[in-house]
Each structure stands twice: as C-alpha cells, then as structure tokens.
N, C-alpha and C positions, 0 to 999 in steps of 0.2 A: 504493500500500500504506500510505501515511502515514494516509489517511483510515480505513482498516480498523483500524490500530493505535489511532487516536484513538477510534473507536467502542468498541473493547474496553476501553480504560482509562477513558474517561468513563462508560460504562455500568456497569462494575464499581464505580466510586466511589460510585454512587448507593446500592446496597445497603449498602455499608460505612458511608456517612455516616448511615444510619438507625440503626445501632448506636450512633453517637455521640449522636444525638438522644435515643435511649432512655436512655443513661447520664446525660445532663443533665436528664432528665425534661421535655423540651420537647414540647409538643403536636404530634402528627403532622399534624393538619389545618392548624394555623396555619402550621407550617413549609412544608407543601405548597402552601398558598395563596400565600404570599410567594415560593415557588420558581417558581410559574408566572408571576407578574408580573415576576420576574427574568428568566425565559426571554423574555418579550416585549421587555424592555429590551435584553437581549443580542442578540436578533434584529434589533431596530431599529438597534443600533450596527453590526452586521455588514452589514445591508442598505444603510443610508445613504439610501434613497430610498423608504421605506415610505409608501404612500398608500392609506388605506382609505376607500372611498366607496360610494355606493349601487350603483354598477356592479359592484362585487366580488361582491355577492350573486347576480348572474347568471352568475358564472363556474362552470364545470363542477365545479371542485374545492371550491367554498364549502360545499356541504352535507356533503361528506366531512370538511372541516375542523371543522365543528360536531360531527359524530359522533365524530371523532377526539378532540376536546377533552374531551367527556364521558367517553369511555373512558379518556383520560389520567388525569383526576382520580380516577376510580373505581379504576383499576388501581394507581395510585401509592399510594393509601391502603392497598390490599390488600397491596402489596409491603412497605410500612412495617410493617404489622401482622404479616405473615408472618415478616419478618426478626426482629422482637422476640419472637415466640412460638416460632419453630422454627430460627432461626439464618440466617447469611448463606449458607452453602454449600447448604443445602437449598432456600432461596429462589431462589438463582441457578440451580440445576439445574431446578427446577420452572418457573421463568420462561423459561429459554432452551431447554428441551426443546420449547418451543412451536414450534420450527422445523418440527415434523411437520405442523402445521396449514397453514402456507403451502405445504408440499409437496402436501398433499391438494388445496388450491385450485388449485395450478399444474396438476395433472392435469386439473382441470375447466375452468379458464379458458384455459390455454395448450396444452391437448391434449398434455401430456407423457406419455410412455409409462409404463404401469403394469407393473412387473416384480415378480417374487417377492421380490427383494431389498428393494424399497421397502416391500412389505407386511410383511416380516420386520422392517424398520427401525421401522415404526410400532408393532409389537407390543413390540419391545425398549424403545422410548421410553416406552411406557405402564408397562411393568414397572419401568423405571428410576425413574420418578416415585414409584411406590409404595415401592420399596426405599430410595430416598434420603430419603424423608419419615418413615421409621420413627424413633420417638424414641430418644434415647440414655439408657439407664438409666431409662426411664419418666418422664423429667422434661423440662420446657421448659428453654431456655438460662438463664432466670431462676432455675431451681431449683425452680419450682412443679411439682406433680404434672401430668403430661401428660394432657390431655383428648382422648379418641379423636376427638371432633368436629373437632379442629384438623387432622386429616388431610384434611379437605375444602379447607383453605386452599390447599395447593399444587396441588390438582386444579383449583380455580376459577382460580387464577393461571395455570396452564398454558393453559387455554382462552382467558382474556382476553388474555394476551400474544400468543398465536398469532393471534388475530383482529386485533390491532394490527399485527403484522408483515405479515400478509396485506394489510391495508388500505394500509399504507405502500407495499408493492410495487405494488399495483393502481393507486393514485393516481399514484405515480411513473411508471408505465408509460403511463397513459392521459391524464393531465392536466398533469404538471409539466414544467418546463424551467428553464434557468438564470435566466430572467427572473422566474418566479413562485414558485420553491420556497421562498424565505425568507418571502414573503407568506403562503403556505399554512401554514408552520410557526408563524409569528407569530400568525395567526388561530386556529389550533388551540390554542396555549398560552393565548391571550387568553380563549377560550371556557372552557377548563379553569379559569383563574384566576377568572373571573366566577362560574362555577358553584360553585366552592369558597368564594368570598367570601360568596355568598348563604347557603350552608349554615352558614358560620362566624358570620355576623351573627345568624342564627336561634338558634344555640347560645348566643351571648353575651347576646342579649336575654332568653333564657329562663333564664339563669343556669347552664346546663349546661357552660359553658366560661368560663374566665377568661383575659383577654388576657395574653400573655407577650411582653415586648419582645424577649426572646432569639430568638423565632421569626423575627423579621425577619432577623437575622444568619444563622440556620440556613437560611432560605429562599434567601438570596443565595448561600450556600456550596453548596447543593444545586442551585440553578437554573442556574448557569453550565454545569456539566458535563452537566446534564440536556438543555439545549438543544443543546449541542455533540455529545452522543451521537447524537441524532436527525439533526442536520445532517450529521454524518460518515457515518451509515448511508445517508442519501439520496444523498450525494455518491458514495459507493463503488458504490452500485447504479447510479447514472448512468454512472460510469466503466466499469463492467463490465456494461453493459446486456445482458440475455439470459442472464446467467450467475448468477442469484440462487441457483440450487441449489448453487452452490459458495460464494458469499459468505455466505449465512445460516448454514450449518453451521460454517464457519471462524470467523465472528464470534461465534457463540453458544458454541462450544467454548472459544474464547479467554477469553470473559467468565467462564464457569464455572471454568476452571482458575485464572485470575488471582484471582477473588473467593475461591475456596476456600483458596488458598495464603495470601493476605493475611489472611483471617479466622483462619486457623490460627496465623499469626505474631503478629498484633496483638491478637486477641480470645481467643486460646487455645481456639477452638472445636474440640471433639473429635468426630469421626465414628466411628460403630460400623463393624464389618466389613460389616454389611448396607448402611449408608449409602455406604461406599466402593465396594461392589459396584455400587450404583446409579449412582454418579458415573462409575466406570470404564466401565460399560455405555454411559452416555451419550456419553463422549468417544470411545469406540470406534465408536459409531454415527455420530457427527458426522464423525470422521476418515474412515471408510470411504465416507461419502456425498459427500466432496469431489471436485471436478474440478480439473484443472490450470488455473490462471488464465492468461490470455493475456498 
C-alpha cells in the first residue's frame, strides 16, 4: 500500500506544482523539458545499472516506450495549460476520470464482463467531466473572461490520460518485469525529453521563446515526483497483478481528493455547486467500482 500512497501524493504534486510555475511566470515547455531529463537522471540513480544499446530497440517494449514518451510530452503540456486556465481541481478530475478508458480496454483485451453497472459508470464519468469543467462565475482562475472553447481542454485531457493509463497497464502486463521496468520508464522519459528539446530549440531559434534559467530548477522540482509517480503506479500494478480494476479507481480517486483539498487550502480555488457535483459524482463512481485488495 506504500506504493499506492506514493502514486497518489507524487501524482497530485504535479498539478499543484504547475500552479507555482504559473505564479512565477516560468515557461511551461522549458520546465517540462528539464523535468523529463530529471526523470531520466532519477531513473538512472534508482536503477544503478542502466545500459542502452542497439539490442534494446529489438525489445518488445521499445516501440511502446517511444509512443509513451511522445504522449508524455504532449499530455504534460496539456495538463500544465489546463491547470493554469481552469484550475487544479478541474484538471485533476478530468485527468483521473480517464480510468473509464482502461476499463473499456480491459473489457476488450482481458475479456472482463460487461455489466449494466459498468455502462452506468461510464455515463456518470462523462457527465462528471462536463459538470466539473463548468467555469466559476464565467471566469478563468486568472480572472480573465472564460472562453467556451476551453471546455475542450478537459475532454482532450480525459482521452489522452486514459490512453496513457491503458498503455501502462498493457505494457506492464505483456512486456515488463523487475529487470526491465526502470529501463522502459527511463527510455520513455528520454524520448519525451528529446522531443520537447527539439520543439524548444525551434522556438528559441525563431525567437518565439526566451530561455529562462529558472526553468531548470522548476524542471528538477517537477521531474523527481513525476518519475516516482509512474514508478509507484507500475510497482503497485505489479504487486496486485490482475486487480487493476481496483487499483486504478482507488489511485485516481485519491489523487482527485488530495489535489482538490490542497488546491482549496493553498491556492484558494473555489468550486461552484455544479463543479462539486461533478467531483462528488466522480468519487462516488470510483469508490463504488473498487474491489477489496488482497
């Protein structure tokens, strides 16, 4: 259970840290690029015997790690932007409601039983995303007038995060073991860092971005919990193999509740009654979908 607790705390810290990045007006992209190289260093320190050679490209997990890395950099930028435009609580719910997508894939990939309850849960989840995303007082957290197009942010985040969770579970089930799980994560984060660095260099060279040395510190502060959040999730899925339908709801519900409470205390984020209805709908859904852990 220690790994589950770690996943909740480390994952929650990511959305909260992006509020800090916004307050200090640090470039999201720059912080995220250095975050991924920090993830690589963190993984190397934890692994202690990382060896990347041409043979790795032939491993079954390698192509998945490349795809995962590209999704990491894209989704992380989306999370940062959504946090700053719509707030921590809304971002957390949209991000973690994505547990619905692994459920759907579990039905297809692992032949899990389709029940009326599961169908109802999917409907509730989608409604909860919409309710939680409704703006407070017609304004963004920054105080700017709310733009209706921003409602697409949590919807896109919902889909992207769900695909990442599904991919982690699939690769963990089919390709990973104690010997290669760190190698897989390090490679994924390395791909994300390289992709982000290429984009950043293009922006710097074209004058659309100015380098900010503070982004290095921000990247380090974000990168350590980012790596540990994924590492803990993979570890807990390994420890409770075959029980992901319990782990993912518990993990995601914990992240939503922890993030919402901390954002309320530290950043004075206020949710409307509609937002709270969406949040409560989500936690009720996640709680009801749990199974007793062995």
